C-alpha positions in Angstrom: -272.8 94.3 -182.4 -273.9 90.6 -182.5 -271.2 89.9 -185.1 -268.6 91.4 -182.7 -269.8 89.3 -179.8 -269.6 86.1 -181.7 -266.3 86.7 -183.6 -264.6 89.1 -181.1 -262.9 86.5 -178.9 -261.6 84.6 -181.9 -260.4 87.8 -183.6 -258.7 88.9 -180.5 -256.9 85.5 -180.2 -255.8 85.8 -183.8 -254.4 89.3 -183.3 -252.6 88.2 -180.1 -251.1 85.2 -181.9 -249.9 87.4 -184.8 -248.4 89.9 -182.4 -246.6 87.1 -180.5 -245.2 85.7 -183.8 -243.9 89.2 -184.8 -242.3 89.7 -181.4 -240.6 86.2 -181.6 -239.4 86.9 -185.1 -237.8 90.3 -184.1 -236.4 88.8 -180.9 -234.8 85.9 -182.8 -233.3 88.3 -185.4 -231.8 90.5 -182.7 -230.8 87.7 -180.5 -228.8 86.1 -183.3 -227.1 89.3 -184.2 -226.1 89.9 -180.6 -224.6 86.3 -180.3 -222.5 86.5 -183.4 -218.9 85.9 -182.3 -216.7 88.9 -182.7 -214.2 86.9 -184.7 -216.9 86.3 -187.3 -217.6 89.9 -188.1 -214.8 90.4 -190.7 -216.2 87.4 -192.6 -219.9 87.9 -192.1 -220.5 89.5 -195.5 -218.5 86.9 -197.4 -220.4 84.0 -195.8 -223.7 85.7 -196.7 -222.6 86.5 -200.2 -221.2 83.1 -201.0 -224.2 81.2 -199.4 -226.8 83.3 -201.2 -224.9 82.9 -204.5 -225.4 79.2 -204.5 -228.5 78.5 -202.3 -230.4 81.7 -203.1 -231.9 84.3 -200.7 -233.0 81.7 -198.2 -229.4 80.4 -197.9 -228.4 78.6 -194.7 -226.0 81.4 -193.7 -226.2 80.6 -190.0 -225.4 77.0 -190.6 -222.3 77.9 -192.7 -221.2 80.2 -190.0 -221.8 77.6 -187.4 -219.6 75.2 -189.3 -216.8 77.7 -189.5 -217.2 78.4 -185.8 -217.0 74.7 -185.0 -214.1 74.0 -187.4 -211.8 76.9 -186.6 -213.4 79.4 -184.3 -213.0 81.9 -187.2 -209.2 81.7 -187.1 -208.0 81.8 -190.8 -204.7 80.3 -189.8 -206.1 77.4 -187.7 -204.3 74.1 -188.1 -205.2 70.6 -186.9 -203.3 67.4 -187.5 -204.8 67.0 -191.0 -206.5 70.2 -192.0 -206.1 74.0 -192.2 -207.9 77.3 -192.5 -211.3 78.6 -191.6 -213.2 75.6 -192.9 -210.4 73.0 -192.0 -210.0 71.5 -195.5 -207.6 68.6 -195.7 -205.1 69.1 -198.6 -206.6 66.4 -200.8 -210.1 67.9 -200.5 -208.8 71.4 -201.2 -207.0 70.2 -204.3 -210.1 68.3 -205.4 -212.3 71.4 -205.0 -209.8 73.6 -206.9 -209.6 71.1 -209.8 -213.4 70.7 -209.9 -214.1 74.4 -209.8 -211.0 76.1 -211.2 -212.8 79.3 -212.2 -214.6 79.8 -208.9 -211.9 78.6 -206.5 -208.6 79.0 -208.3 -205.5 77.5 -206.7 -207.0 75.8 -203.6 -205.4 77.8 -200.8 -207.2 76.7 -197.6 -205.4 79.4 -195.6 -207.0 82.1 -197.7 -210.2 83.0 -195.8 -212.2 84.0 -198.9 -211.2 80.8 -200.6 -212.1 78.8 -197.6 -215.6 80.3 -197.2 -216.3 80.0 -200.9 -215.1 76.4 -201.0 -217.0 75.4 -197.8 -220.3 76.8 -199.3 -219.6 75.1 -202.6 -218.7 71.8 -200.9 -221.9 71.9 -198.8 -224.0 72.7 -201.8 -222.5 69.8 -203.8 -223.4 67.4 -200.9 -226.8 68.9 -200.2 -228.2 69.2 -203.7 -228.6 65.4 -204.7 -230.0 64.3 -201.3 -233.7 63.6 -201.2 -234.9 63.3 -197.6 -238.2 63.4 -195.8 -237.6 66.8 -194.2 -235.1 69.7 -194.7 -233.7 68.9 -191.3 -233.0 65.3 -192.4 -231.5 66.6 -195.6 -229.1 68.8 -193.7 -228.3 66.0 -191.2 -227.2 63.8 -194.1 -225.2 66.7 -195.7 -223.3 67.6 -192.6 -222.6 64.0 -191.6 
């Protein structure tokens, strides 16, 4: 009984903190799923598959998705003045990626959604890998800039 009196409040605080963390984790997971743009649904599995193939199971899937959302709003036929496709590759970068990774990327068709997703993840990985920064956040800031 003495042990419980001395350790009880601390144990209770630890249990409450753990319960709060579990609730936040579940809420974050479901909140993300409910905010996924409807246009992203047809490409969700491809983004997950391609990101995990290069970055591993802790791949930055949401970041890749956010890039596509920013670049094209998930429209595979999106065009800007200089770029095209889901990931908005300019022709010279698409050609460069196709030459550098011919087995993975083939011809370099930026208007092909599967190619665009695969090339975006590969391009990000190539930029991310050599960077040595103080924090992962800094590393991604350099990669995305």
